[in-house]
TORKOL-4160 file (C-alpha; in steps of 0.2 Angstrom, whole numbers, padded with zeros to 4 digits, m for minus):
334
<pt num="1" X="m0012" Y="0144" Z="0237"/>
<pt num="2" X="m0028" Y="0144" Z="0229"/>
<pt num="3" X="m0029" Y="0151" Z="0211"/>
<pt num="4" X="m0036" Y="0168" Z="0211"/>
<pt num="5" X="m0053" Y="0172" Z="0204"/>
<pt num="6" X="m0054" Y="0187" Z="0193"/>
<pt num="7" X="m0071" Y="0196" Z="0192"/>
<pt num="8" X="m0077" Y="0203" Z="0175"/>
<pt num="9" X="m0076" Y="0220" Z="0182"/>
<pt num="10" X="m0058" Y="0219" Z="0185"/>
<pt num="11" X="m0054" Y="0215" Z="0166"/>
<pt num="12" X="m0041" Y="0225" Z="0158"/>
<pt num="13" X="m0039" Y="0232" Z="0140"/>
<pt num="14" X="m0026" Y="0225" Z="0129"/>
<pt num="15" X="m0012" Y="0236" Z="0126"/>
<pt num="16" X="0001" Y="0237" Z="0113"/>
<pt num="17" X="0014" Y="0231" Z="0125"/>
<pt num="18" X="0003" Y="0216" Z="0130"/>
<pt num="19" X="m0001" Y="0212" Z="0111"/>
<pt num="20" X="0019" Y="0211" Z="0106"/>
<pt num="21" X="0024" Y="0204" Z="0123"/>
<pt num="22" X="0012" Y="0188" Z="0120"/>
<pt num="23" X="0014" Y="0187" Z="0101"/>
<pt num="24" X="0033" Y="0188" Z="0104"/>
<pt num="25" X="0031" Y="0174" Z="0117"/>
<pt num="26" X="0022" Y="0163" Z="0105"/>
<pt num="27" X="0031" Y="0166" Z="0090"/>
<pt num="28" X="0049" Y="0163" Z="0100"/>
<pt num="29" X="0043" Y="0147" Z="0109"/>
<pt num="30" X="0037" Y="0140" Z="0092"/>
<pt num="31" X="0054" Y="0145" Z="0084"/>
<pt num="32" X="0063" Y="0139" Z="0099"/>
<pt num="33" X="0054" Y="0122" Z="0102"/>
<pt num="34" X="0055" Y="0118" Z="0082"/>
<pt num="35" X="0074" Y="0122" Z="0080"/>
<pt num="36" X="0078" Y="0111" Z="0097"/>
<pt num="37" X="0067" Y="0097" Z="0089"/>
<pt num="38" X="0077" Y="0099" Z="0072"/>
<pt num="39" X="0094" Y="0100" Z="0081"/>
<pt num="40" X="0088" Y="0083" Z="0091"/>
<pt num="41" X="0085" Y="0075" Z="0075"/>
<pt num="42" X="0100" Y="0079" Z="0067"/>
<pt num="43" X="0110" Y="0071" Z="0082"/>
<pt num="44" X="0098" Y="0056" Z="0079"/>
<pt num="45" X="0103" Y="0055" Z="0063"/>
<pt num="46" X="0121" Y="0057" Z="0068"/>
<pt num="47" X="0122" Y="0043" Z="0081"/>
<pt num="48" X="0110" Y="0031" Z="0073"/>
<pt num="49" X="0110" Y="0022" Z="0056"/>
<pt num="50" X="0094" Y="0017" Z="0046"/>
<pt num="51" X="0096" Y="0003" Z="0034"/>
<pt num="52" X="0082" Y="0011" Z="0024"/>
<pt num="53" X="0088" Y="0026" Z="0019"/>
<pt num="54" X="0107" Y="0021" Z="0020"/>
<pt num="55" X="0121" Y="0031" Z="0029"/>
<pt num="56" X="0121" Y="0045" Z="0019"/>
<pt num="57" X="0133" Y="0053" Z="0005"/>
<pt num="58" X="0142" Y="0070" Z="0004"/>
<pt num="59" X="0127" Y="0080" Z="0000"/>
<pt num="60" X="0116" Y="0076" Z="0015"/>
<pt num="61" X="0132" Y="0077" Z="0025"/>
<pt num="62" X="0136" Y="0094" Z="0020"/>
<pt num="63" X="0118" Y="0100" Z="0020"/>
<pt num="64" X="0117" Y="0092" Z="0037"/>
<pt num="65" X="0132" Y="0101" Z="0045"/>
<pt num="66" X="0124" Y="0118" Z="0038"/>
<pt num="67" X="0107" Y="0114" Z="0047"/>
<pt num="68" X="0116" Y="0111" Z="0063"/>
<pt num="69" X="0125" Y="0127" Z="0062"/>
<pt num="70" X="0110" Y="0136" Z="0059"/>
<pt num="71" X="0100" Y="0127" Z="0074"/>
<pt num="72" X="0114" Y="0131" Z="0086"/>
<pt num="73" X="0114" Y="0150" Z="0080"/>
<pt num="74" X="0094" Y="0153" Z="0082"/>
<pt num="75" X="0094" Y="0142" Z="0099"/>
<pt num="76" X="0108" Y="0153" Z="0106"/>
<pt num="77" X="0098" Y="0169" Z="0101"/>
<pt num="78" X="0079" Y="0163" Z="0102"/>
<pt num="79" X="0080" Y="0153" Z="0118"/>
<pt num="80" X="0086" Y="0168" Z="0129"/>
<pt num="81" X="0073" Y="0180" Z="0120"/>
<pt num="82" X="0058" Y="0168" Z="0124"/>
<pt num="83" X="0064" Y="0166" Z="0143"/>
<pt num="84" X="0065" Y="0185" Z="0144"/>
<pt num="85" X="0050" Y="0188" Z="0136"/>
<pt num="86" X="0040" Y="0174" Z="0147"/>
<pt num="87" X="0048" Y="0180" Z="0163"/>
<pt num="88" X="0042" Y="0199" Z="0159"/>
<pt num="89" X="0025" Y="0191" Z="0156"/>
<pt num="90" X="0024" Y="0182" Z="0172"/>
<pt num="91" X="0029" Y="0198" Z="0182"/>
<pt num="92" X="0016" Y="0207" Z="0174"/>
<pt num="93" X="0004" Y="0195" Z="0178"/>
<pt num="94" X="0010" Y="0194" Z="0197"/>
<pt num="95" X="0008" Y="0212" Z="0197"/>
<pt num="96" X="m0009" Y="0213" Z="0189"/>
<pt num="97" X="m0018" Y="0196" Z="0191"/>
<pt num="98" X="m0033" Y="0203" Z="0181"/>
<pt num="99" X="m0021" Y="0202" Z="0165"/>
<pt num="100" X="m0024" Y="0184" Z="0166"/>
<pt num="101" X="m0042" Y="0186" Z="0158"/>
<pt num="102" X="m0035" Y="0195" Z="0142"/>
<pt num="103" X="m0045" Y="0188" Z="0128"/>
<pt num="104" X="m0029" Y="0189" Z="0116"/>
<pt num="105" X="m0018" Y="0180" Z="0129"/>
<pt num="106" X="m0032" Y="0165" Z="0131"/>
<pt num="107" X="m0034" Y="0165" Z="0111"/>
<pt num="108" X="m0014" Y="0162" Z="0110"/>
<pt num="109" X="m0013" Y="0149" Z="0125"/>
<pt num="110" X="m0028" Y="0140" Z="0118"/>
<pt num="111" X="m0020" Y="0139" Z="0101"/>
<pt num="112" X="m0005" Y="0132" Z="0107"/>
<pt num="113" X="m0013" Y="0120" Z="0117"/>
<pt num="114" X="m0023" Y="0114" Z="0102"/>
<pt num="115" X="m0007" Y="0112" Z="0091"/>
<pt num="116" X="0002" Y="0103" Z="0104"/>
<pt num="117" X="m0011" Y="0091" Z="0105"/>
<pt num="118" X="m0014" Y="0089" Z="0089"/>
<pt num="119" X="0006" Y="0085" Z="0086"/>
<pt num="120" X="0005" Y="0074" Z="0100"/>
<pt num="121" X="m0010" Y="0063" Z="0093"/>
<pt num="122" X="m0003" Y="0064" Z="0076"/>
<pt num="123" X="0014" Y="0058" Z="0082"/>
<pt num="124" X="0006" Y="0043" Z="0092"/>
<pt num="125" X="m0004" Y="0038" Z="0076"/>
<pt num="126" X="0011" Y="0040" Z="0065"/>
<pt num="127" X="0021" Y="0028" Z="0077"/>
<pt num="128" X="0007" Y="0015" Z="0078"/>
<pt num="129" X="0005" Y="0016" Z="0059"/>
<pt num="130" X="0024" Y="0013" Z="0056"/>
<pt num="131" X="0024" Y="m0002" Z="0070"/>
<pt num="132" X="0011" Y="m0010" Z="0061"/>
<pt num="133" X="0021" Y="m0009" Z="0045"/>
<pt num="134" X="0035" Y="m0018" Z="0054"/>
<pt num="135" X="0047" Y="m0004" Z="0051"/>
<pt num="136" X="0049" Y="0003" Z="0068"/>
<pt num="137" X="0066" Y="0008" Z="0068"/>
<pt num="138" X="0078" Y="0015" Z="0082"/>
<pt num="139" X="0081" Y="0032" Z="0072"/>
<pt num="140" X="0061" Y="0033" Z="0070"/>
<pt num="141" X="0057" Y="0028" Z="0088"/>
<pt num="142" X="0069" Y="0041" Z="0094"/>
<pt num="143" X="0062" Y="0055" Z="0085"/>
<pt num="144" X="0045" Y="0052" Z="0088"/>
<pt num="145" X="0048" Y="0050" Z="0107"/>
<pt num="146" X="0058" Y="0068" Z="0105"/>
<pt num="147" X="0042" Y="0074" Z="0098"/>
<pt num="148" X="0031" Y="0067" Z="0111"/>
<pt num="149" X="0040" Y="0075" Z="0125"/>
<pt num="150" X="0041" Y="0091" Z="0118"/>
<pt num="151" X="0022" Y="0091" Z="0113"/>
<pt num="152" X="0019" Y="0086" Z="0131"/>
<pt num="153" X="0027" Y="0099" Z="0139"/>
<pt num="154" X="0022" Y="0112" Z="0130"/>
<pt num="155" X="0003" Y="0106" Z="0131"/>
<pt num="156" X="0006" Y="0103" Z="0150"/>
<pt num="157" X="0014" Y="0120" Z="0153"/>
<pt num="158" X="0002" Y="0131" Z="0144"/>
<pt num="159" X="m0013" Y="0121" Z="0152"/>
<pt num="160" X="m0006" Y="0126" Z="0169"/>
<pt num="161" X="m0005" Y="0144" Z="0163"/>
<pt num="162" X="m0022" Y="0144" Z="0159"/>
<pt num="163" X="m0027" Y="0139" Z="0176"/>
<pt num="164" X="m0015" Y="0152" Z="0184"/>
<pt num="165" X="m0003" Y="0139" Z="0191"/>
<pt num="166" X="0013" Y="0149" Z="0187"/>
<pt num="167" X="0005" Y="0165" Z="0193"/>
<pt num="168" X="0002" Y="0157" Z="0210"/>
<pt num="169" X="0019" Y="0149" Z="0211"/>
<pt num="170" X="0032" Y="0161" Z="0205"/>
<pt num="171" X="0047" Y="0152" Z="0212"/>
<pt num="172" X="0041" Y="0136" Z="0203"/>
<pt num="173" X="0039" Y="0146" Z="0187"/>
<pt num="174" X="0057" Y="0153" Z="0188"/>
<pt num="175" X="0063" Y="0136" Z="0192"/>
<pt num="176" X="0056" Y="0130" Z="0177"/>
<pt num="177" X="0062" Y="0144" Z="0167"/>
<pt num="178" X="0080" Y="0142" Z="0174"/>
<pt num="179" X="0080" Y="0122" Z="0172"/>
<pt num="180" X="0074" Y="0124" Z="0153"/>
<pt num="181" X="0086" Y="0137" Z="0150"/>
<pt num="182" X="0100" Y="0126" Z="0157"/>
<pt num="183" X="0094" Y="0110" Z="0147"/>
<pt num="184" X="0096" Y="0121" Z="0131"/>
<pt num="185" X="0112" Y="0127" Z="0136"/>
<pt num="186" X="0119" Y="0109" Z="0138"/>
<pt num="187" X="0111" Y="0104" Z="0122"/>
<pt num="188" X="0120" Y="0120" Z="0114"/>
<pt num="189" X="0138" Y="0116" Z="0122"/>
<pt num="190" X="0135" Y="0097" Z="0117"/>
<pt num="191" X="0132" Y="0104" Z="0098"/>
<pt num="192" X="0146" Y="0115" Z="0099"/>
<pt num="193" X="0158" Y="0100" Z="0105"/>
<pt num="194" X="0150" Y="0088" Z="0092"/>
<pt num="195" X="0153" Y="0099" Z="0077"/>
<pt num="196" X="0170" Y="0106" Z="0084"/>
<pt num="197" X="0176" Y="0125" Z="0085"/>
<pt num="198" X="0175" Y="0138" Z="0070"/>
<pt num="199" X="0194" Y="0135" Z="0068"/>
<pt num="200" X="0192" Y="0117" Z="0067"/>
<pt num="201" X="0178" Y="0119" Z="0055"/>
<pt num="202" X="0190" Y="0132" Z="0043"/>
<pt num="203" X="0203" Y="0118" Z="0044"/>
<pt num="204" X="0189" Y="0103" Z="0039"/>
<pt num="205" X="0184" Y="0115" Z="0026"/>
<pt num="206" X="0201" Y="0117" Z="0019"/>
<pt num="207" X="0204" Y="0098" Z="0019"/>
<pt num="208" X="0188" Y="0096" Z="0009"/>
<pt num="209" X="0195" Y="0108" Z="m0003"/>
<pt num="210" X="0210" Y="0099" Z="m0006"/>
<pt num="211" X="0201" Y="0083" Z="m0008"/>
<pt num="212" X="0190" Y="0091" Z="m0022"/>
<pt num="213" X="0206" Y="0099" Z="m0029"/>
<pt num="214" X="0215" Y="0082" Z="m0030"/>
<pt num="215" X="0200" Y="0073" Z="m0038"/>
<pt num="216" X="0199" Y="0088" Z="m0050"/>
<pt num="217" X="0218" Y="0087" Z="m0055"/>
<pt num="218" X="0215" Y="0068" Z="m0056"/>
<pt num="219" X="0203" Y="0069" Z="m0070"/>
<pt num="220" X="0211" Y="0083" Z="m0079"/>
<pt num="221" X="0226" Y="0072" Z="m0080"/>
<pt num="222" X="0215" Y="0058" Z="m0087"/>
<pt num="223" X="0206" Y="0068" Z="m0099"/>
<pt num="224" X="0224" Y="0075" Z="m0106"/>
<pt num="225" X="0230" Y="0057" Z="m0108"/>
<pt num="226" X="0214" Y="0053" Z="m0117"/>
<pt num="227" X="0216" Y="0066" Z="m0130"/>
<pt num="228" X="0236" Y="0065" Z="m0130"/>
<pt num="229" X="0240" Y="0047" Z="m0126"/>
<pt num="230" X="0253" Y="0054" Z="m0115"/>
<pt num="231" X="0254" Y="0059" Z="m0097"/>
<pt num="232" X="0259" Y="0077" Z="m0093"/>
<pt num="233" X="0276" Y="0079" Z="m0085"/>
<pt num="234" X="0268" Y="0093" Z="m0074"/>
<pt num="235" X="0252" Y="0100" Z="m0070"/>
<pt num="236" X="0256" Y="0117" Z="m0078"/>
<pt num="237" X="0252" Y="0107" Z="m0095"/>
<pt num="238" X="0234" Y="0105" Z="m0089"/>
<pt num="239" X="0230" Y="0123" Z="m0090"/>
<pt num="240" X="0217" Y="0126" Z="m0103"/>
<pt num="241" X="0213" Y="0146" Z="m0107"/>
<pt num="242" X="0199" Y="0141" Z="m0117"/>
<pt num="243" X="0190" Y="0132" Z="m0104"/>
<pt num="244" X="0197" Y="0145" Z="m0092"/>
<pt num="245" X="0204" Y="0130" Z="m0081"/>
<pt num="246" X="0218" Y="0134" Z="m0069"/>
<pt num="247" X="0225" Y="0121" Z="m0059"/>
<pt num="248" X="0220" Y="0123" Z="m0040"/>
<pt num="249" X="0233" Y="0126" Z="m0026"/>
<pt num="250" X="0233" Y="0122" Z="m0008"/>
<pt num="251" X="0221" Y="0134" Z="0000"/>
<pt num="252" X="0231" Y="0137" Z="0015"/>
<pt num="253" X="0249" Y="0138" Z="0008"/>
<pt num="254" X="0246" Y="0143" Z="m0011"/>
<pt num="255" X="0260" Y="0128" Z="m0014"/>
<pt num="256" X="0255" Y="0117" Z="m0029"/>
<pt num="257" X="0249" Y="0100" Z="m0025"/>
<pt num="258" X="0262" Y="0086" Z="m0028"/>
<pt num="259" X="0261" Y="0078" Z="m0046"/>
<pt num="260" X="0274" Y="0064" Z="m0052"/>
<pt num="261" X="0274" Y="0055" Z="m0068"/>
<pt num="262" X="0277" Y="0037" Z="m0062"/>
<pt num="263" X="0276" Y="0027" Z="m0079"/>
<pt num="264" X="0269" Y="0029" Z="m0096"/>
<pt num="265" X="0250" Y="0025" Z="m0088"/>
<pt num="266" X="0252" Y="0029" Z="m0071"/>
<pt num="267" X="0254" Y="0045" Z="m0060"/>
<pt num="268" X="0256" Y="0052" Z="m0042"/>
<pt num="269" X="0245" Y="0066" Z="m0032"/>
<pt num="270" X="0249" Y="0072" Z="m0017"/>
<pt num="271" X="0241" Y="0084" Z="m0003"/>
<pt num="272" X="0245" Y="0089" Z="0015"/>
<pt num="273" X="0230" Y="0088" Z="0026"/>
<pt num="274" X="0226" Y="0095" Z="0041"/>
<pt num="275" X="0215" Y="0082" Z="0049"/>
<pt num="276" X="0211" Y="0063" Z="0048"/>
<pt num="277" X="0196" Y="0058" Z="0037"/>
<pt num="278" X="0187" Y="0043" Z="0040"/>
<pt num="279" X="0180" Y="0037" Z="0022"/>
<pt num="280" X="0170" Y="0041" Z="0008"/>
<pt num="281" X="0154" Y="0036" Z="0018"/>
<pt num="282" X="0148" Y="0035" Z="0036"/>
<pt num="283" X="0153" Y="0021" Z="0046"/>
<pt num="284" X="0142" Y="0007" Z="0051"/>
<pt num="285" X="0136" Y="0017" Z="0065"/>
<pt num="286" X="0129" Y="0030" Z="0052"/>
<pt num="287" X="0143" Y="0041" Z="0061"/>
<pt num="288" X="0159" Y="0051" Z="0055"/>
<pt num="289" X="0164" Y="0065" Z="0065"/>
<pt num="290" X="0152" Y="0081" Z="0061"/>
<pt num="291" X="0160" Y="0092" Z="0048"/>
<pt num="292" X="0172" Y="0079" Z="0043"/>
<pt num="293" X="0173" Y="0078" Z="0023"/>
<pt num="294" X="0166" Y="0060" Z="0024"/>
<pt num="295" X="0161" Y="0063" Z="0006"/>
<pt num="296" X="0155" Y="0053" Z="m0007"/>
<pt num="297" X="0159" Y="0060" Z="m0025"/>
<pt num="298" X="0150" Y="0047" Z="m0035"/>
<pt num="299" X="0141" Y="0053" Z="m0051"/>
<pt num="300" X="0124" Y="0047" Z="m0056"/>
<pt num="301" X="0129" Y="0037" Z="m0071"/>
<pt num="302" X="0144" Y="0023" Z="m0073"/>
<pt num="303" X="0162" Y="0031" Z="m0077"/>
<pt num="304" X="0178" Y="0022" Z="m0077"/>
<pt num="305" X="0189" Y="0024" Z="m0061"/>
<pt num="306" X="0208" Y="0025" Z="m0064"/>
<pt num="307" X="0215" Y="0011" Z="m0054"/>
<pt num="308" X="0226" Y="0012" Z="m0038"/>
<pt num="309" X="0226" Y="0018" Z="m0021"/>
<pt num="310" X="0213" Y="0030" Z="m0025"/>
<pt num="311" X="0204" Y="0033" Z="m0009"/>
<pt num="312" X="0204" Y="0052" Z="m0006"/>
<pt num="313" X="0191" Y="0051" Z="0006"/>
<pt num="314" X="0202" Y="0041" Z="0020"/>
<pt num="315" X="0219" Y="0047" Z="0026"/>
<pt num="316" X="0229" Y="0052" Z="0040"/>
<pt num="317" X="0233" Y="0070" Z="0044"/>
<pt num="318" X="0248" Y="0077" Z="0035"/>
<pt num="319" X="0256" Y="0072" Z="0019"/>
<pt num="320" X="0246" Y="0059" Z="0008"/>
<pt num="321" X="0249" Y="0053" Z="m0010"/>
<pt num="322" X="0238" Y="0043" Z="m0022"/>
<pt num="323" X="0244" Y="0034" Z="m0037"/>
<pt num="324" X="0233" Y="0031" Z="m0051"/>
<pt num="325" X="0234" Y="0019" Z="m0065"/>
<pt num="326" X="0225" Y="0021" Z="m0082"/>
<pt num="327" X="0217" Y="0007" Z="m0091"/>
<pt num="328" X="0220" Y="0012" Z="m0108"/>
<pt num="329" X="0204" Y="0001" Z="m0113"/>
<pt num="330" X="0193" Y="0010" Z="m0103"/>
<pt num="331" X="0198" Y="0028" Z="m0110"/>
<pt num="332" X="0196" Y="0027" Z="m0129"/>
<pt num="333" X="0202" Y="0042" Z="m0138"/>
<pt num="334" X="0188" Y="0055" Z="m0140"/>
């Protein structure tokens, strides 16, 4: 079907409905594409490693998990809004083709075409620059490819819209909207599978709390020995009303963590975990199930660690005990 030619006499005025409809389309599209790209970037970070930046630590891991949840939440809301607004706009254009000549609509389309073109060109320039520097890693290449695909799709889609292609081919427009929705739905489902169900997230959060609690009790015990040169017989001795310190308990059962004084210089701490943990850092592939407390609580200055089986961050599900032995030479009296 040939594109419909709209004469100047058939032009219509911009109504408030047109204004907010097209503005809503552009805003929801920008946000949806941006959030989708951010989510893809998080998946790329999750499934790949970059020797230049390392495999990540607790802080980047936790913040990365938070961003994934936000991205999925926004996609679940924003993409349906964008699809509905886009379809409503298409129906109005089919019913009244003269609306294609609305200046406000054309301005927004040209703005989007210009922006996507700039992003497309900038992405290619960045890729060439990195490649010439000899540092084109897999992670960067995949992110650059994702930006190229997204910007190219937006560019082509807006260009076709400007030429009236979607209005003259409503069936193809409908298929494109439904296809994009299915793709986004697949991304959302994959994301939910990757981070786990909300109940699993709560379980993992409790395990993370247990890890921090055991670490807190460990250092309180070491501090107690450093001051009194003897280990406490039980954790109640660690309570300090001046510092308002209370010995933490299990976040689910409220039971005290296991503590046993083994010798004059060694003690054992026990906790019951709900899931397996993979270790302090991501594995060699940069992965560790999203949401897992694969933490690194190292501090930015040297501090002696009690010796022994002290890897809090690698354990099976169930009860796990850690034995710590204090080296007196490393902990002089304050």
